C-alpha positions, 0 to 999 in steps of 0.5 A: 693671845699668843695661843689664839694667833698660833691657832689663826695660822696653824695648819688643820690636818684630818678632819679639822680641816674640813669642819666649822667646829672640831670640837663640836658645838653643842646647842641645849634644849633652850635653843631648838624645839627637838624633845625625847617625846618626838623621837621613835621609842624603840629608837630611845630603847637602842640608844639606851641600851647602848649608853647603859654598856657604855658606847656613844649614841646619837641620832643622826641624819635625816631625822633631826632635819625634818624635826627642825622643819616641823616635819614627821620623820619617816625613820630614825637612823642611830650612830654609835661607836660599838662595831656591827659585831658588838652590835649583834651581842648586844641586840639579839633581835638584829641582823647585819647587813651591806657590803660597801657600808655595813649596817645593823637592823634592829627589828621591833614587833611589827617589823619596824626597823631602826638602822644603827650605823657605826663612826667611819674613818676618813678615807686616805685621800681626805687625810693626805691630800698627795693621794687625791686622783681622778678615781675617788669612788668610795667601793668600801668604807668599813674603816671605823673612826670617831664622831667628828670623823663620821661627821667630815664624811657625810654628804650635806651639813644639814644632815650632819646633826647629832642628837643626844637624847641624854641631855636633849642637845644638838651637836654640830661640827660642821655649821649645819644648824646655822644652814637650816636656819638660812635655808642653805644646801652646802656640801661637807668639805671640797666639793670636788671631792665629794662628788667624786667619793659618791657621785649620787650625792649630785643627785641627793643636792638637786633633790633637796634645794626644791624638796625642801626650798632650800637654796643650793650654795654656790660652790656646790651648784658649781661642783655639780656642774663640774663633775656631772660626768662622774655620776656615770659611776653611780651604781645603777640601783642606788640611782634608781632608788632615787628616782623612786624617792623622786617620784614619790615627792609629789614634787618631781617636776621641780627636783627635775627642774632643778637636775636640768638647770645642773646639768645632770638632767641631759648627763642621766638621760640624754635621749628623753631630755633631747627629745623633750627640748627639740619639741619644746620652743626654744629658750622656754625653762623646764616647767614649759617643755612637754616632759615638766607639764606631763610631771607637773599634772602627775604631781597634781594627780598624786596630790589629789590622792590618784594611785600613781605607779613608779612606771607611769612616771617612768613612761612620761620621761618617755612619752617625747622619744615615742611620740609617734605612738598617740598618732592613730593613723600611721599605724595598721597592725600593734607588731609595727608599733611594738617594733618602732617602740622597742627600736626607739626605748633600748637606748633610753632605758640602757642610759637610765639602766633600767632593769629588764621588768621595767622595760617590758612594762614600758613596751607594753604601756606604749603599744597600747596607745593606739587602743585608746584612739582607735576603739569606739562603742559598737557593740563589736568592739566593746567585747575587745574594749572590756577585755583590754580593761582587765589586762594587768597595764590598762590602769597604767596605760591609761593614765599615761594617755591621760596624762600625755592628753592633758599635757599637749592640751588634746581636746579630742584625746581628752574626750576619749580619756573621759570615754574610757574613765567612766564610758558606758559599757553592754555588759559588766567586765570579766573581773566582777564575774571571777569565782576565784583567782584562776578564773578562764574566760576562755575556758568558762565561755567554752563551758557555756556553749556546751551547756547550751548545746546540751541543752538543745539536744536533750532539753532542759531535764537533761541536766542532773539536779546534783549539779552545782548549776552556773557557778556557786561558791567555793566555800558554801553556798547562800544557806551556808552548806559547805562543799562536802555538804553539797557534794553529798546532797548532790551524789544522794539526789541523783537518780537513775532513770529506772527510779522515775516512774511512768508518770512522773515528769522531771522538772527543769533545774536552774543553770544559773546561766542567763538565757539568750533572746535566741533560746527564749524565743526558741521555748516560746514557739514550741510552747505556742506550737504545742498549744496549737497542736492541742487545740486543733486535736479536740474533736467535739465540743462534748468531749473536748475537755476530756480529749485536751486532757488526754492529750495533755497526758499523753503529750507528758508521757511520750516527752518523757519517754522520750527524754529517758530514751535520749539520755541513755543514748547520748548521757551514758557513762564512758567505760574506762580505758581497758575495760572489757565488754560486757557478755549477753545474757544467755537464754537460759540464764 
């Protein structure tokens, strides 16, 4: 009895004052549903080896939370009392990463990675309250400790559960198992201290509540509102990583609504949120704001297996800032749009600490919005339309236009989006005619013009038979011949002018290129003129057949002779630079 009373009034020191069960409460397999068969087999191999060498090791974190919720974990993290150096010696297929938190990645076949961390110790300001200050951000945390100290420094109670595969039991120090049953997000220890140590925890708390369908503890919500400006100290790469995770969840509208309610959203992106709220009716919930409607539509598309990228979601955040780019009547030149978009996006991108690559892609997406409203299905503009479709940013720009049109309930814009999605084409796009990744449309159009000019000047007989008409396959033609075989045959099939007798005529080789209407009309007119000329040359009915035959033979010989002379003049090979001119042969030779 005396020990119990002394325990009630005793002052807890160290990690015990942050823990609900300082000695750890074991929840055996009879009271939960997690089994070793649900664990990653490679993770079990790591734990078994650590246990065999005398180290403590458990599964920890999100994998336990997801299994208790009946979900499939994305990864399985392990915690142990072995240091990174000891882990590196135990596992030859491992590497040490990180500066702020040193971790060990054990790599298995297929590139799968099992992350192993060492028990961390509590920072000094947690052990001694007199050291607490306004700046408690943890820049480094590589002081190793005990299992209870490692639990006390984690973010939320639902992420602090250990799983021991030896007896399939859960070890609970913080009351996380009860919070899982009650569906509650609760911070370990004092929220003010926890959020100052790692401001990204506020963003994670706002994410987990709608993502898991949990409610946020009142102390946690108050701590976020009080310390929301501390998030400016967070690492920009970690913030971007959290944004990307939110976009991939398919519940970005609900998560951003949770961030809006706690005041985080106005702190992280004040310009974008101010523009969205300004365009919304006063007092409406976040889901009814323009940004909320766009994110809701994007989440529905993502649920329907639509391939949405991170750049699309980032552009949806800034649509209200550059709303004027969707008004086609205001702009005459794209240079003016570029200046306007850049001036509006610079501040917003700096607030979110976006890298230069993302800024450039956002600029391309918003500059392209005017083209979705201005392009028509005319013949001249269809060429521009097809060229625009082949831009690397076309899909992202189109999806932003489509989502924005649906969110604004703009019927005319929705109809235009349907045209761009399934609209008619006068010809296939350039990508369908690609031969290689280095295909240059402008260069090949120039080659086509040169071939047409050459055919017009020298006739169809002017093409070399060894030339691969059009753009043949690179690794072999339809008959399965390799490029070497085709080139050798081409060399052997090239005949000089002297190889042809006077009675031979050269047949036209296929060009592999469809002829134009003008070319077909020109050929038909020439054939008709030749037939008319042959008919007029007939002198008498009695000798008509003989005369006609002689006329055809003479015309063929004359055409062959003219073709040879033109080829000699126009298709002669160039002499190399610096070559001496040929000396005429003497009469004696």
